[in-house]
Biopython code that builds the backbone (N, CA, C, O; Angstrom):
import numpy as np
from Bio.PDB.StructureBuilder import StructureBuilder

atoms = [
    (1, "UNK", "N", (41.287, 82.735, 380.121)),
    (1, "UNK", "CA", (42.607, 82.072, 380.218)),
    (1, "UNK", "C", (43.395, 82.987, 379.177)),
    (1, "UNK", "O", (42.915, 83.268, 378.079)),
    (2, "UNK", "N", (44.477, 83.370, 379.551)),
    (2, "UNK", "CA", (45.465, 84.145, 378.707)),
    (2, "UNK", "C", (46.539, 83.427, 377.888)),
    (2, "UNK", "O", (47.125, 82.497, 378.441)),
    (3, "UNK", "N", (46.820, 83.708, 376.803)),
    (3, "UNK", "CA", (47.672, 83.035, 375.994)),
    (3, "UNK", "C", (49.047, 83.949, 375.840)),
    (3, "UNK", "O", (48.984, 85.179, 375.846)),
    (4, "UNK", "N", (50.111, 83.334, 375.721)),
    (4, "UNK", "CA", (51.365, 83.982, 375.535)),
    (4, "UNK", "C", (51.814, 83.969, 374.013)),
    (4, "UNK", "O", (52.625, 83.144, 373.593)),
    (5, "UNK", "N", (51.239, 84.924, 373.234)),
    (5, "UNK", "CA", (51.483, 84.777, 371.915)),
    (5, "UNK", "C", (52.817, 85.837, 371.591)),
    (5, "UNK", "O", (52.918, 86.852, 372.280)),
    (6, "UNK", "N", (53.588, 85.620, 370.770)),
    (6, "UNK", "CA", (54.750, 86.464, 370.439)),
    (6, "UNK", "C", (53.918, 87.593, 369.405)),
    (6, "UNK", "O", (53.150, 87.303, 368.487)),
    (7, "UNK", "N", (54.295, 88.847, 369.825)),
    (7, "UNK", "CA", (53.815, 89.815, 368.915)),
    (7, "UNK", "C", (54.982, 90.163, 367.864)),
    (7, "UNK", "O", (56.180, 90.121, 368.142)),
    (8, "UNK", "N", (54.513, 90.469, 366.776)),
    (8, "UNK", "CA", (55.522, 90.755, 365.636)),
    (8, "UNK", "C", (56.366, 92.100, 366.049)),
    (8, "UNK", "O", (55.895, 93.121, 366.552)),
    (9, "UNK", "N", (57.676, 91.849, 365.724)),
    (9, "UNK", "CA", (58.471, 93.154, 366.008)),
    (9, "UNK", "C", (58.110, 94.287, 365.099)),
    (9, "UNK", "O", (57.797, 94.086, 363.926)),
    (10, "UNK", "N", (58.155, 95.532, 365.664)),
    (10, "UNK", "CA", (57.930, 96.658, 364.848)),
    (10, "UNK", "C", (59.168, 96.934, 364.009)),
    (10, "UNK", "O", (60.179, 96.334, 364.376)),
    (11, "UNK", "N", (59.268, 97.673, 363.031)),
    (11, "UNK", "CA", (60.425, 98.019, 362.277)),
    (11, "UNK", "C", (61.429, 98.773, 363.233)),
    (11, "UNK", "O", (62.629, 98.654, 362.988)),
    (12, "UNK", "N", (61.071, 99.450, 364.178)),
    (12, "UNK", "CA", (62.020, 100.037, 365.243)),
    (12, "UNK", "C", (62.703, 99.055, 365.972)),
    (12, "UNK", "O", (63.924, 99.119, 366.115)),
    (13, "UNK", "N", (61.896, 97.982, 366.537)),
    (13, "UNK", "CA", (62.549, 97.018, 367.304)),
    (13, "UNK", "C", (63.362, 95.952, 366.477)),
    (13, "UNK", "O", (64.229, 95.281, 367.038)),
    (14, "UNK", "N", (63.068, 95.795, 365.098)),
    (14, "UNK", "CA", (63.783, 95.014, 364.218)),
    (14, "UNK", "C", (65.215, 95.774, 363.981)),
    (14, "UNK", "O", (66.250, 95.107, 363.990)),
    (15, "UNK", "N", (65.242, 97.128, 363.777)),
    (15, "UNK", "CA", (66.372, 97.987, 363.501)),
    (15, "UNK", "C", (67.256, 97.849, 364.838)),
    (15, "UNK", "O", (68.454, 97.577, 364.758)),
    (16, "UNK", "N", (66.654, 98.036, 365.989)),
    (16, "UNK", "CA", (67.419, 97.982, 367.192)),
    (16, "UNK", "C", (68.174, 96.621, 367.502)),
    (16, "UNK", "O", (69.314, 96.539, 367.962)),
    (17, "UNK", "N", (67.314, 95.539, 367.160)),
    (17, "UNK", "CA", (67.887, 94.241, 367.248)),
    (17, "UNK", "C", (69.026, 93.940, 366.166)),
    (17, "UNK", "O", (70.027, 93.338, 366.552)),
    (18, "UNK", "N", (68.930, 94.287, 364.980)),
    (18, "UNK", "CA", (70.097, 94.056, 364.148)),
    (18, "UNK", "C", (71.253, 94.992, 364.396)),
    (18, "UNK", "O", (72.406, 94.626, 364.171)),
    (19, "UNK", "N", (70.977, 96.146, 364.837)),
    (19, "UNK", "CA", (72.127, 97.253, 365.241)),
    (19, "UNK", "C", (72.753, 96.542, 366.436)),
    (19, "UNK", "O", (73.984, 96.536, 366.423)),
    (20, "UNK", "N", (72.195, 95.980, 367.403)),
    (20, "UNK", "CA", (72.712, 95.565, 368.560)),
    (20, "UNK", "C", (73.490, 94.197, 368.417)),
    (20, "UNK", "O", (74.238, 93.797, 369.310)),
    (21, "UNK", "N", (73.280, 93.533, 367.294)),
    (21, "UNK", "CA", (74.071, 92.409, 366.905)),
    (21, "UNK", "C", (75.403, 92.658, 366.261)),
    (21, "UNK", "O", (76.338, 91.877, 366.438)),
    (22, "UNK", "N", (75.502, 93.696, 365.542)),
    (22, "UNK", "CA", (76.713, 94.095, 364.817)),
    (22, "UNK", "C", (77.667, 94.587, 365.759)),
    (22, "UNK", "O", (77.327, 95.475, 366.541)),
    (23, "UNK", "N", (78.918, 94.075, 365.777)),
    (23, "UNK", "CA", (79.952, 94.445, 366.678)),
    (23, "UNK", "C", (80.429, 95.829, 366.308)),
    (23, "UNK", "O", (80.490, 96.247, 365.152)),
    (24, "UNK", "N", (80.761, 96.499, 367.391)),
    (24, "UNK", "CA", (81.188, 97.989, 367.276)),
    (24, "UNK", "C", (82.381, 98.142, 366.287)),
    (24, "UNK", "O", (82.514, 99.207, 365.685)),
    (25, "UNK", "N", (83.196, 97.182, 366.112)),
    (25, "UNK", "CA", (84.358, 97.331, 365.208)),
    (25, "UNK", "C", (84.177, 96.838, 363.788)),
    (25, "UNK", "O", (85.145, 96.637, 363.055)),
    (26, "UNK", "N", (82.834, 96.634, 363.382)),
    (26, "UNK", "CA", (82.431, 96.334, 362.007)),
    (26, "UNK", "C", (81.802, 97.575, 361.403)),
    (26, "UNK", "O", (80.607, 97.772, 361.624)),
    (27, "UNK", "N", (82.541, 98.494, 360.606)),
    (27, "UNK", "CA", (81.995, 99.572, 360.076)),
    (27, "UNK", "C", (80.656, 99.304, 359.145)),
    (27, "UNK", "O", (80.616, 98.263, 358.490)),
    (28, "UNK", "N", (79.788, 100.047, 359.097)),
    (28, "UNK", "CA", (78.545, 99.858, 358.341)),
    (28, "UNK", "C", (78.297, 101.111, 357.298)),
    (28, "UNK", "O", (78.299, 102.281, 357.681)),
    (29, "UNK", "N", (78.102, 100.748, 356.047)),
    (29, "UNK", "CA", (77.744, 101.669, 355.075)),
    (29, "UNK", "C", (76.252, 101.379, 354.609)),
    (29, "UNK", "O", (75.897, 100.212, 354.444)),
    (30, "UNK", "N", (75.439, 102.367, 354.411)),
    (30, "UNK", "CA", (74.100, 102.303, 353.982)),
    (30, "UNK", "C", (73.861, 103.564, 352.878)),
    (30, "UNK", "O", (74.064, 104.761, 353.083)),
    (31, "UNK", "N", (73.406, 102.973, 351.744)),
    (31, "UNK", "CA", (73.111, 104.142, 350.722)),
    (31, "UNK", "C", (71.770, 103.837, 350.113)),
    (31, "UNK", "O", (71.332, 102.700, 349.941)),
    (32, "UNK", "N", (71.142, 104.996, 349.793)),
    (32, "UNK", "CA", (69.848, 104.956, 349.177)),
    (32, "UNK", "C", (70.026, 105.359, 347.770)),
    (32, "UNK", "O", (70.382, 106.520, 347.569)),
    (33, "UNK", "N", (69.803, 104.453, 346.609)),
    (33, "UNK", "CA", (69.990, 104.570, 345.339)),
    (33, "UNK", "C", (68.666, 105.238, 344.735)),
    (33, "UNK", "O", (67.602, 104.630, 344.851)),
    (34, "UNK", "N", (68.716, 106.487, 344.089)),
    (34, "UNK", "CA", (67.594, 106.935, 343.510)),
    (34, "UNK", "C", (66.535, 105.959, 342.762)),
    (34, "UNK", "O", (65.343, 106.037, 343.058)),
    (35, "UNK", "N", (66.963, 105.100, 341.854)),
    (35, "UNK", "CA", (66.047, 104.275, 341.144)),
    (35, "UNK", "C", (65.831, 102.840, 341.708)),
    (35, "UNK", "O", (64.900, 102.128, 341.333)),
    (36, "UNK", "N", (66.689, 102.488, 342.569)),
    (36, "UNK", "CA", (66.620, 101.072, 342.976)),
    (36, "UNK", "C", (66.278, 100.825, 344.316)),
    (36, "UNK", "O", (65.813, 99.724, 344.610)),
    (37, "UNK", "N", (66.440, 101.689, 345.165)),
    (37, "UNK", "CA", (66.224, 101.524, 346.664)),
    (37, "UNK", "C", (67.497, 101.441, 347.622)),
    (37, "UNK", "O", (68.553, 102.002, 347.328)),
    (38, "UNK", "N", (67.331, 100.750, 348.712)),
    (38, "UNK", "CA", (68.466, 100.738, 349.614)),
    (38, "UNK", "C", (69.518, 99.570, 349.457)),
    (38, "UNK", "O", (69.182, 98.487, 348.978)),
    (39, "UNK", "N", (70.726, 99.821, 349.854)),
    (39, "UNK", "CA", (71.712, 98.870, 349.797)),
    (39, "UNK", "C", (72.668, 99.157, 351.156)),
    (39, "UNK", "O", (72.719, 100.269, 351.682)),
    (40, "UNK", "N", (73.313, 98.151, 351.576)),
    (40, "UNK", "CA", (74.130, 98.195, 352.698)),
    (40, "UNK", "C", (75.242, 97.299, 352.599)),
    (40, "UNK", "O", (75.144, 96.312, 351.870)),
    (41, "UNK", "N", (76.439, 97.559, 353.342)),
    (41, "UNK", "CA", (77.516, 96.405, 353.515)),
    (41, "UNK", "C", (78.235, 96.811, 354.887)),
    (41, "UNK", "O", (78.186, 97.888, 355.480)),
    (42, "UNK", "N", (78.837, 95.773, 355.179)),
    (42, "UNK", "CA", (79.674, 95.907, 356.518)),
    (42, "UNK", "C", (81.099, 95.532, 356.157)),
    (42, "UNK", "O", (81.309, 94.791, 355.197)),
    (43, "UNK", "N", (82.079, 96.020, 356.894)),
    (43, "UNK", "CA", (83.407, 95.854, 356.784)),
    (43, "UNK", "C", (83.882, 94.974, 358.008)),
    (43, "UNK", "O", (83.911, 95.508, 359.117)),
    (44, "UNK", "N", (84.245, 93.689, 357.866)),
    (44, "UNK", "CA", (84.713, 92.766, 358.886)),
    (44, "UNK", "C", (86.231, 93.100, 358.998)),
    (44, "UNK", "O", (86.911, 93.366, 358.007)),
    (45, "UNK", "N", (86.771, 93.065, 360.406)),
    (45, "UNK", "CA", (88.196, 93.268, 360.608)),
    (45, "UNK", "C", (89.117, 92.337, 359.864)),
    (45, "UNK", "O", (90.170, 92.751, 359.378)),
    (46, "UNK", "N", (88.734, 91.090, 359.772)),
    (46, "UNK", "CA", (89.644, 90.359, 359.131)),
    (46, "UNK", "C", (89.285, 89.926, 357.685)),
    (46, "UNK", "O", (90.179, 89.635, 356.890)),
    (47, "UNK", "N", (87.922, 89.882, 357.333)),
    (47, "UNK", "CA", (87.556, 89.482, 356.006)),
    (47, "UNK", "C", (87.635, 90.799, 355.032)),
    (47, "UNK", "O", (87.817, 90.675, 353.821)),
    (48, "UNK", "N", (87.508, 91.862, 355.568)),
    (48, "UNK", "CA", (87.524, 93.214, 354.896)),
    (48, "UNK", "C", (86.140, 93.549, 354.577)),
    (48, "UNK", "O", (85.169, 93.130, 355.208)),
    (49, "UNK", "N", (86.093, 94.468, 353.380)),
    (49, "UNK", "CA", (84.879, 95.050, 353.095)),
    (49, "UNK", "C", (84.068, 93.967, 352.205)),
    (49, "UNK", "O", (84.566, 93.412, 351.226)),
    (50, "UNK", "N", (82.769, 93.744, 352.670)),
    (50, "UNK", "CA", (81.873, 92.897, 351.954)),
    (50, "UNK", "C", (81.185, 93.685, 350.900)),
    (50, "UNK", "O", (81.110, 94.913, 350.857)),
    (51, "UNK", "N", (80.597, 92.670, 349.898)),
    (51, "UNK", "CA", (79.919, 93.235, 348.713)),
    (51, "UNK", "C", (78.534, 94.095, 349.156)),
    (51, "UNK", "O", (77.895, 93.886, 350.187)),
    (52, "UNK", "N", (78.272, 94.950, 348.296)),
    (52, "UNK", "CA", (77.089, 95.730, 348.609)),
    (52, "UNK", "C", (75.820, 94.564, 348.494)),
    (52, "UNK", "O", (75.964, 93.577, 347.772)),
    (53, "UNK", "N", (74.721, 94.768, 349.190)),
    (53, "UNK", "CA", (73.808, 93.962, 349.179)),
    (53, "UNK", "C", (72.889, 94.199, 347.841)),
    (53, "UNK", "O", (73.022, 95.277, 347.262)),
    (54, "UNK", "N", (72.038, 93.310, 347.368)),
    (54, "UNK", "CA", (71.172, 93.588, 346.352)),
    (54, "UNK", "C", (70.161, 94.693, 346.723)),
    (54, "UNK", "O", (69.767, 94.749, 347.888)),
    (55, "UNK", "N", (69.728, 95.556, 345.825)),
    (55, "UNK", "CA", (68.744, 96.638, 346.244)),
    (55, "UNK", "C", (67.587, 96.200, 347.006)),
    (55, "UNK", "O", (66.921, 95.274, 346.544)),
    (56, "UNK", "N", (67.256, 96.730, 348.099)),
    (56, "UNK", "CA", (66.071, 96.486, 348.930)),
    (56, "UNK", "C", (65.216, 97.455, 349.027)),
    (56, "UNK", "O", (65.627, 98.597, 348.822)),
    (57, "UNK", "N", (63.850, 97.236, 349.356)),
    (57, "UNK", "CA", (62.878, 98.221, 349.330)),
    (57, "UNK", "C", (62.970, 99.136, 350.575)),
    (57, "UNK", "O", (62.464, 100.255, 350.488)),
    (58, "UNK", "N", (63.513, 98.794, 351.615)),
    (58, "UNK", "CA", (63.685, 99.526, 352.846)),
    (58, "UNK", "C", (65.061, 99.489, 353.389)),
    (58, "UNK", "O", (65.787, 98.541, 353.088)),
    (59, "UNK", "N", (65.509, 100.490, 354.207)),
    (59, "UNK", "CA", (66.759, 100.595, 354.756)),
    (59, "UNK", "C", (66.985, 99.363, 355.845)),
    (59, "UNK", "O", (68.080, 98.849, 356.071)),
    (60, "UNK", "N", (65.992, 99.067, 356.343)),
    (60, "UNK", "CA", (66.101, 97.894, 357.322)),
    (60, "UNK", "C", (66.308, 96.540, 356.698)),
    (60, "UNK", "O", (67.050, 95.682, 357.176)),
    (61, "UNK", "N", (65.568, 96.403, 355.546)),
    (61, "UNK", "CA", (65.799, 95.217, 354.798)),
    (61, "UNK", "C", (67.329, 95.019, 354.250)),
    (61, "UNK", "O", (67.947, 93.969, 354.424)),
    (62, "UNK", "N", (67.818, 96.058, 353.624)),
    (62, "UNK", "CA", (69.099, 96.183, 353.358)),
    (62, "UNK", "C", (70.057, 95.923, 354.389)),
    (62, "UNK", "O", (71.030, 95.220, 354.120)),
    (63, "UNK", "N", (69.890, 96.448, 355.647)),
    (63, "UNK", "CA", (70.787, 96.279, 356.917)),
    (63, "UNK", "C", (70.745, 94.802, 357.277)),
    (63, "UNK", "O", (71.752, 94.177, 357.608)),
    (64, "UNK", "N", (69.407, 94.227, 357.189)),
    (64, "UNK", "CA", (69.417, 92.736, 357.623)),
    (64, "UNK", "C", (70.063, 91.881, 356.601)),
    (64, "UNK", "O", (70.653, 90.884, 357.018)),
    (65, "UNK", "N", (70.044, 92.107, 355.357)),
    (65, "UNK", "CA", (70.706, 91.394, 354.363)),
    (65, "UNK", "C", (72.257, 91.333, 354.425)),
    (65, "UNK", "O", (72.965, 90.342, 354.244)),
    (66, "UNK", "N", (72.665, 92.710, 354.745)),
    (66, "UNK", "CA", (74.097, 92.955, 354.996)),
    (66, "UNK", "C", (74.431, 92.086, 356.264)),
    (66, "UNK", "O", (75.486, 91.453, 356.241)),
    (67, "UNK", "N", (73.679, 92.012, 357.286)),
    (67, "UNK", "CA", (74.237, 91.173, 358.509)),
    (67, "UNK", "C", (74.048, 89.729, 358.204)),
    (67, "UNK", "O", (74.865, 88.922, 358.646)),
    (68, "UNK", "N", (73.070, 89.350, 357.506)),
    (68, "UNK", "CA", (73.074, 87.839, 357.222)),
    (68, "UNK", "C", (74.317, 87.522, 356.229)),
    (68, "UNK", "O", (74.869, 86.423, 356.289)),
    (69, "UNK", "N", (74.678, 88.375, 355.445)),
    (69, "UNK", "CA", (75.931, 88.045, 354.607)),
    (69, "UNK", "C", (77.173, 88.035, 355.332)),
    (69, "UNK", "O", (78.015, 87.191, 355.027)),
    (70, "UNK", "N", (77.436, 89.000, 356.404)),
    (70, "UNK", "CA", (78.617, 88.911, 357.184)),
    (70, "UNK", "C", (78.693, 87.752, 358.192)),
    (70, "UNK", "O", (79.732, 87.163, 358.490)),
    (71, "UNK", "N", (77.498, 87.504, 358.669)),
    (71, "UNK", "CA", (77.353, 86.341, 359.697)),
    (71, "UNK", "C", (77.551, 85.025, 358.941)),
    (71, "UNK", "O", (78.093, 84.081, 359.516)),
    (72, "UNK", "N", (77.162, 84.933, 357.764)),
    (72, "UNK", "CA", (77.541, 83.684, 357.016)),
    (72, "UNK", "C", (78.923, 83.610, 356.746)),
    (72, "UNK", "O", (79.559, 82.568, 356.905)),
    (73, "UNK", "N", (79.457, 84.749, 356.312)),
    (73, "UNK", "CA", (80.853, 84.801, 355.975)),
    (73, "UNK", "C", (81.777, 84.295, 357.122)),
    (73, "UNK", "O", (82.753, 83.577, 356.903)),
    (74, "UNK", "N", (81.388, 84.732, 358.400)),
    (74, "UNK", "CA", (82.228, 84.548, 359.566)),
    (74, "UNK", "C", (81.889, 83.137, 359.927)),
    (74, "UNK", "O", (82.812, 82.503, 360.439)),
    (75, "UNK", "N", (80.631, 82.455, 359.745)),
    (75, "UNK", "CA", (80.318, 81.195, 360.127)),
    (75, "UNK", "C", (81.163, 80.111, 359.299)),
    (75, "UNK", "O", (81.581, 79.058, 359.780)),
    (76, "UNK", "N", (81.326, 80.488, 358.130)),
    (76, "UNK", "CA", (82.016, 79.476, 357.228)),
    (76, "UNK", "C", (83.501, 79.462, 357.340)),
    (76, "UNK", "O", (84.198, 78.619, 356.776)),
    (77, "UNK", "N", (83.993, 80.491, 358.138)),
    (77, "UNK", "CA", (85.449, 80.564, 358.353)),
    (77, "UNK", "C", (85.877, 80.824, 359.814)),
    (77, "UNK", "O", (86.513, 81.836, 360.108)),
    (78, "UNK", "N", (85.489, 79.818, 360.800)),
    (78, "UNK", "CA", (85.716, 79.958, 362.078)),
    (78, "UNK", "C", (87.043, 80.214, 362.557)),
    (78, "UNK", "O", (87.257, 80.736, 363.651)),
    (79, "UNK", "N", (88.045, 79.813, 361.658)),
    (79, "UNK", "CA", (89.479, 79.914, 362.139)),
    (79, "UNK", "C", (90.020, 81.275, 362.183)),
    (79, "UNK", "O", (91.184, 81.497, 362.514)),
    (80, "UNK", "N", (89.153, 82.223, 361.839)),
    (80, "UNK", "CA", (89.405, 83.538, 362.016)),
    (80, "UNK", "C", (89.444, 84.221, 363.402)),
    (80, "UNK", "O", (90.045, 85.261, 363.674)),
    (81, "UNK", "N", (88.662, 83.420, 364.271)),
    (81, "UNK", "CA", (88.505, 83.870, 365.730)),
    (81, "UNK", "C", (87.682, 84.966, 365.955)),
    (81, "UNK", "O", (87.816, 85.611, 366.995)),
    (82, "UNK", "N", (86.710, 85.316, 364.983)),
    (82, "UNK", "CA", (85.849, 86.337, 365.229)),
    (82, "UNK", "C", (84.653, 85.753, 365.870)),
    (82, "UNK", "O", (84.380, 84.568, 365.681)),
    (83, "UNK", "N", (83.912, 86.523, 366.628)),
    (83, "UNK", "CA", (82.635, 86.098, 367.185)),
    (83, "UNK", "C", (81.536, 86.952, 366.805)),
    (83, "UNK", "O", (81.767, 88.153, 366.672)),
    (84, "UNK", "N", (80.318, 86.484, 366.602)),
    (84, "UNK", "CA", (79.093, 87.041, 366.285)),
    (84, "UNK", "C", (77.943, 86.880, 367.285)),
    (84, "UNK", "O", (77.478, 85.815, 367.691)),
    (85, "UNK", "N", (77.578, 88.085, 367.600)),
    (85, "UNK", "CA", (76.377, 87.992, 368.430)),
    (85, "UNK", "C", (75.245, 87.470, 367.782)),
    (85, "UNK", "O", (74.871, 87.973, 366.723)),
    (86, "UNK", "N", (74.551, 86.354, 368.382)),
    (86, "UNK", "CA", (73.329, 85.832, 367.778)),
    (86, "UNK", "C", (72.188, 86.080, 368.729)),
    (86, "UNK", "O", (71.048, 85.722, 368.432)),
]
sb = StructureBuilder()
sb.init_structure("model")
sb.init_model(0)
sb.init_chain("A")
sb.init_seg("    ")
for serial, (resi, resn, name, xyz) in enumerate(atoms, 1):
    if name == "N":
        sb.init_residue(resn, " ", resi, " ")
    sb.init_atom(name, np.array(xyz, "f"), 0.0, 1.0, " ", f" {name:<3s}", serial, name[0])
structure = sb.get_structure()
């Protein structure tokens, strides 16, 4: 009898998933700092430039942190009329 267990996402699939959720009109910046690691930020059309994420060990972790920050910012201010892919 087979079971349908979810397989963990690979880093490539996680990256594709988070990039697919970011609207095309939200510019993205990613930097690698020599001593501290990766950081990222998004620019939302109405909210403007978001703060840099705290240093993360991987580019993917920084991008996911920037996505969570932007999503929370839009979710707390629905009057702006922006939509976020979930």
